[in-house]
C-alpha positions in Angstrom: 32.8 29.4 15.9 33.1 25.2 15.8 30.7 23.6 13.7 27.8 21.6 15.5 28.8 17.8 15.5 26.7 15.7 13.1 25.4 13.2 15.2 21.7 12.4 13.8 21.6 10.6 10.4 18.3 10.5 8.7 18.0 8.0 5.8 15.2 7.6 2.7 14.8 3.8 1.9 13.8 3.2 -1.4 16.7 4.2 -3.9 18.7 5.4 -0.8 19.4 2.3 1.4 18.7 -0.2 -1.4 18.2 0.2 -5.4 14.6 -0.7 -5.7 13.4 1.5 -8.4 13.3 -1.0 -11.0 11.1 -3.3 -9.0 8.6 -0.4 -8.3 8.6 0.5 -12.0 7.7 -3.0 -13.0 4.9 -3.4 -10.6 3.2 -0.2 -11.5 3.2 -1.4 -15.0 2.1 -4.7 -14.1 -1.2 -2.8 -12.6 -1.4 -0.3 -15.7 -1.4 -3.3 -18.1 -4.8 -3.8 -17.4 -5.7 -0.3 -19.1 -3.2 -1.0 -21.8 -1.2 1.6 -20.3 2.3 1.7 -19.1 4.7 4.6 -17.7 8.3 5.0 -19.0 11.5 5.6 -16.7 11.1 9.6 -17.1 7.4 9.4 -15.9 8.3 7.4 -12.9 11.3 9.8 -12.1 9.2 12.7 -12.2 5.7 11.5 -10.8 6.5 8.5 -8.9 9.8 8.3 -7.1 9.6 9.2 -3.6 5.9 10.2 -3.8 3.1 8.8 -1.6 0.7 6.5 -3.1 -2.0 8.9 -2.8 -0.1 11.4 -4.9 1.0 8.7 -7.3 -2.7 7.4 -8.0 -3.8 10.9 -8.2 -1.6 11.4 -10.9 -2.2 8.0 -12.8 -5.8 8.1 -12.4 -7.3 11.7 -12.0 -10.5 12.2 -10.3 -10.4 8.3 -8.8 -11.7 8.3 -5.3 -9.3 6.9 -2.7 -11.7 4.0 -2.1 -11.1 2.9 -5.5 -7.3 3.4 -6.0 -6.7 2.1 -2.4 -7.0 -1.7 -3.6 -4.7 -1.2 -6.6 -2.0 0.5 -4.5 -2.1 -2.2 -1.9 -1.9 -4.7 -4.9 1.0 -2.8 -6.3 2.6 -3.0 -2.9 2.1 -6.9 -2.6 3.8 -7.0 -6.3 6.6 -5.2 -5.1 7.4 -7.2 -2.0 6.9 -10.3 -3.9 9.9 -9.4 -6.3 12.2 -8.8 -3.1 14.7 -11.8 -2.8 15.7 -13.0 0.4 18.8 -11.0 0.3 19.1 -7.5 -1.6 22.4 -5.7 -1.6 22.3 -2.5 0.5 23.8 0.6 -1.1 27.6 0.4 -0.9 29.3 2.2 2.2 26.1 1.9 4.6 27.7 -0.7 6.8 30.9 1.5 7.3 28.5 4.7 7.9 26.4 2.6 10.5 29.5 1.5 12.2 31.1 5.1 12.5 27.5 6.2 14.0 27.6 3.4 16.5 31.1 4.5 17.3 30.3 7.8 18.0 26.9 7.3 19.9 24.8 9.0 17.0 21.3 8.6 16.2 19.5 7.1 13.1 16.2 7.2 11.6 14.8 5.8 8.2 12.1 8.1 6.8 10.2 6.9 4.0 6.8 7.0 2.2 7.0 3.3 1.7 4.1 1.4 3.6 5.2 0.0 6.9 5.1 -3.6 5.5 7.4 -2.8 2.7 10.0 -0.8 4.6 10.2 -3.7 7.5 10.5 -6.2 4.5 13.3 -4.1 2.6 15.3 -3.7 5.9 15.1 -7.4 6.2 16.0 -8.1 2.9 19.1 -5.8 2.9 20.1 -7.3 6.3 19.7 -3.8 7.8 16.9 -4.4 10.0 17.4 -3.5 13.7 20.3 -1.1 12.6 18.1 2.1 13.1 16.8 3.8 16.2 13.6 4.4 14.7 11.3 4.3 11.4 9.0 7.1 10.2 6.3 6.0 7.6 5.1 9.3 6.0 1.5 7.9 5.3 1.1 7.3 9.0 1.6 11.2 9.6 -0.8 14.2 8.8 1.6 14.9 5.7 4.1 12.6 3.9 7.0 13.9 1.7 7.7 16.4 0.2 6.3 18.0 3.4 9.0 18.4 5.8 6.8 16.7 8.7 8.3 13.4 8.4 11.9 14.7 8.7 10.7 17.0 11.5 9.0 14.0 13.2 12.2 11.8 13.1 14.2 14.5 14.6 11.7 14.8 17.6 11.8 11.0 18.2 15.5 11.1 18.3 15.6 13.9 20.3 17.9 16.1 17.9 18.0 19.4 15.8 18.4 20.0 12.3 21.9 21.3 13.0 23.0 18.0 14.3 21.8 16.2 11.4 22.2 15.0 7.6 19.9 13.3 5.6 20.0 11.1 2.5 17.6 11.2 -0.4 17.4 10.1 -4.0 14.1 11.5 -5.0 13.0 15.3 -5.8 10.1 15.0 -3.3 12.3 13.4 -0.7 15.1 16.1 -1.1 12.5 18.8 -0.7 11.3 17.4 2.2 14.7 17.1 4.1 16.0 20.4 3.1 12.7 22.0 3.9 13.3 20.6 7.7 16.5 22.7 7.4 18.6 19.5 7.5 21.5 19.2 5.4 20.8 16.7 2.7 22.8 14.7 0.4 21.4 13.9 -2.8 22.0 10.1 -3.9 22.7 9.7 -7.5 21.0 6.7 -9.1 17.4 7.8 -10.5 18.0 11.5 -10.8 21.2 13.2 -12.0 23.0 15.9 -10.1 21.2 18.8 -11.7 17.7 17.7 -10.5 19.0 16.8 -6.9 20.6 20.1 -6.5 17.6 22.0 -8.1 15.2 19.9 -5.5 17.5 21.4 -2.6 20.4 18.8 -2.2 23.4 20.5 -0.4 25.8 17.8 -1.8 25.8 14.8 -4.1 27.1 11.4 -3.7 27.0 8.0 -5.4 26.8 5.8 -2.3 27.8 6.1 1.4 31.7 5.9 0.3 31.4 9.5 -1.0 34.2 11.6 0.0 32.0 14.5 0.6 30.0 12.8 3.1 33.1 11.7 5.1 34.4 15.1 5.0 31.1 16.5 6.1 30.7 14.3 9.1 34.4 14.8 10.1 33.6 18.6 10.7 
């Protein structure tokens, strides 16, 4: 029996469509410096990458009510946005992949736990605004990543099935969300190594969108 053609492409944003982790890490440490605290890269990779602000601040400030951490979260996001240059390089190969998707009449979604204001600014900064059919924000749903709901929502909005889709994620929570939605998931090397991406559920691992494993997969 022939494989189902891949026509739906679901993309995480931070660390997947652009390398933004250093900017987020710096913004969190600016906030934490008021308490004479900081987080190292390993903590960032384990507890912050791909997580929602609610999960992050619950880890950073156990027991702090949402009414208290929400202003800190908003300030952190403003700090992050202020670091975005007018033009940020997107991950290599994404233009090639988006051109392929356009040629085959495929459908695309960005699926992110980033706040909408961040997501829209990042897409603009990378020159990718307007290249995707829909934008799914985890915190606007009942459950964010690592729950599969954001990916299931994207497929519903695009009118696709998991069998028709591939996803691209760089964090453990994101990989878990996509693979739990039964979507073939590419782990993007960068913040995490191959072992951690595969442990989270990645079916294959690529450095960027020129990865041969990706093109072999979508060629069927």
